[in-house]
N, C-alpha and C positions, 0 to 999 in steps of 0.2 A: 295763919301767917301773921307775924308781928310787924309793926311799922315804926320806922325811925326817920324823922326828918330833922337832921342835925348836921350842921357844918361847923368844923373847928377852925380856929384862927390860922393855922399853918398847913401848908401842903403835907408835911411829914405826918402831922396828926391825922389828917383825913385819909391818907393811904394806910397808916397803921391801924386805924379803926376798922377798915375793911378786913384786914388780915386777922385782927383780934376777934371780930365777930365770927369769922370762919372757924378759928381755933376754939372759941367758946362753944359753938354748936357741936363741933367734932368731939370735944371732951365731955360735954354734958348731955348730948343727944337732945338739945333744946329745940324749940320751935323754929321753923323757917322764918327768914327775916327779909323784908324789903327796906333798904335804907335809901334816902334821898339826900343829896348835898349839892351845894352851889358855891364854887370857888369865888373868892373876892379879889384874888391877885393872880397875875400871870405866872405860870411855871410850866416846865417841860416834864413829861413823864415818859420814860422809855420802858418797853416791855422787858420781862425778866432776862431774856437772852440777847437783847440788843447791845450792839457796840456803840457807845456814845459818840465817838468821833466819826463813825460812819453815818449815823442817823441825825445827829444834832449839829446845828451851827453853833458850836461851843464858843467860838470867839464872840459872836453877837450876844450870846447869853451872858458871858462874863462882862462884856461892855455895858449891857443894860441891867446887870444884876438880876438876871432871871434864874431862879433855882432850877437845877436838873435833878430829878429823883428817879428811882427805879421802883417799879411795882412788883408784886409777887406773882402776877399772872403773865401770860404770854402776850402775843400781838406786837404791834408796831408802836413807834414813838408818836406822841400827841402833844399838843399845847393846850393847857387848861387856862381858864380865866373867866372873867365876868361874861355872861351870855351863854355859858354852858350849864346844862343840868346833868348831874351824874346820878346814876342809880346803882345799887349793889344788891344782888339777890344771893342769899345763903339758902341753898336747896339741899334737901336730903334725897340722895339718889339710890338708896339701898333697895327700895322696893318699887322704883319707878322705871319701867322699861325705857321710857322716852329720854331718860337721863343717864343711861348706863354707859354710854361712850361719849367721847369728846364731840364726835360728829353728830350724834343724835341730840346731844344737849344744845349744840349750836343751832341746829335746825328747829328744835322745839322752842327755844326762847326767841329766836329771831322771827319765826313765823307768828308767834303769839304777839309780839310787838307790832309786826307789820299789820296783822289783822285788826288789832285794837285801834291803831292810829288811822288806818284806812277807813274803818267803819265809822269812827267818830268824826273824822274831818272830811270824809268823802274824797280823799286823795288816792291816786294810783301810786302805790309804793312797791318796791322790789327788795328782796334779800339778794345781795350781791357778794361775790367772793365767799368767804366763810362766815364773816360776822359783821358785814356792813348793811345798813339800811340806806336806800337811795330813793330819791324822787327823780324820775327820769333816769339820767345817767349821773346825777349829782349826789354825792354821799352827804348825809347829815348825822349819821350815828355810827360809831365804831365800838367794838365790844371785845371782851376777852374773858378767859376763865382760868381758875386754878382748882385742882381737885385734891381732896384728901381721901381717907378711907371710906367715909360714909356721907360726907357733905362736900359741896362744891361752892365756890364763889364765882358768880357770873356777874360782871359789872361792865358798865359802858357809859358813854357820853352822848347827849343830844345837843347839837348846835341849835340854839334858839335865836340868839341875837349876838353872835360872837364876831369879833374883829378878825376876819380870816387873814388879813394882811399880817397879823402877828405870827401866823403859822409860816408864812413866806419868810419872815425874818429869822425864825428860830429853829426851823427844821430844814434839813436837806431833803432832796428827793429820796423817798424810801428805797432801801436796797432790795426789798421785795414788794411787789405790788400786784393786786388782782388784775386779771386780764381786762376787765371793763374800764380800768383807769386809763389805759392806752397812753401811758407816759405823760398825762396832763399835769400841769403845775397845780400846786395846792389851790390857788384862786380859781382855776378852771375846773377843779374836780370836786370842790366842797360847796355846800350851800347851807343856809340857815332855814329852820322851820318857820321862823317869824311867828311864834306863838308864845303866849304867856306861860311862865313856869308853873304857876298855880294850876293852870288848866291841865298841863301834862302830869303834874304830881297827882292830881285827882284821878286822872285816867289810869295811870300806872297802879295806883292804890286799889282802884276798883277792879282793874283787870287781873291783878294777882290775888285779890281777896285778902289784902292786908288790913285787917280790921282793928285789932287791939294794938295799943301803943307798947313799944318795948320800953320797959321801965328801968331795968338794970343793964348797964353798959360795962363790959369787961374793962379792966385797967390795961391800958396799952402804953403806959409810960416807958416800960423797958423796950418795947419795939421802937418807939420814937428815938430814945437815947442811944440804943445799941445797934440800930439798923437804919431807919429812914432818914436820920439826920447825919449820917456818917458817909464820907466819901468812899470808904472802902466797900460799902454796899452800892451806893448810887453810881460809882464809876468803876465797878468791879470788872466790867468788860469794855 
């Protein structure tokens, strides 16, 4: 597996990079990839099928000039910003039974992350809902996936030292929520891991066996210009 630790200046570039890596592997049959990136500004990301007005406090976002973007994968709306660590896995599922369906893939990746974090830090962690990691009843990681013919993108966020009050400002209560949330507010439902990003990066890299650096990055300028920077994509629902 190849490794890429690279954060681009804008939210649109970072989201476009994930999709470009997926399409690159799909087209070339290249090596699997683990990418890590850390946002430096606040922005909202809705899942592919989310309705912005239903999930996002759009008025607050406009007032505070917080960008709202749409990703290519499913799942719910999130707020990104300093104190988050994002990972993106590009995995080949053609010959891997554990990745053959959405459900199996969720279970495989989430359990792998749960086990590696729990073993390293001596924490008692749970996989909740379909793609949440939680400490006790508090969520610290949300995840989603997109599938192509041979490769899939599985990506997510770890809250390390994030200002959870920002989520209260910019997201409404989700229209769909896992049972364990029990209608709790964002501040009562989420927590930070309070760990250093370099420590988690090293753990993910070791856990996934991402040894060699990814040298060639596909050009994703077209995706930025024609998709992730356009309102007709980001506000399509």
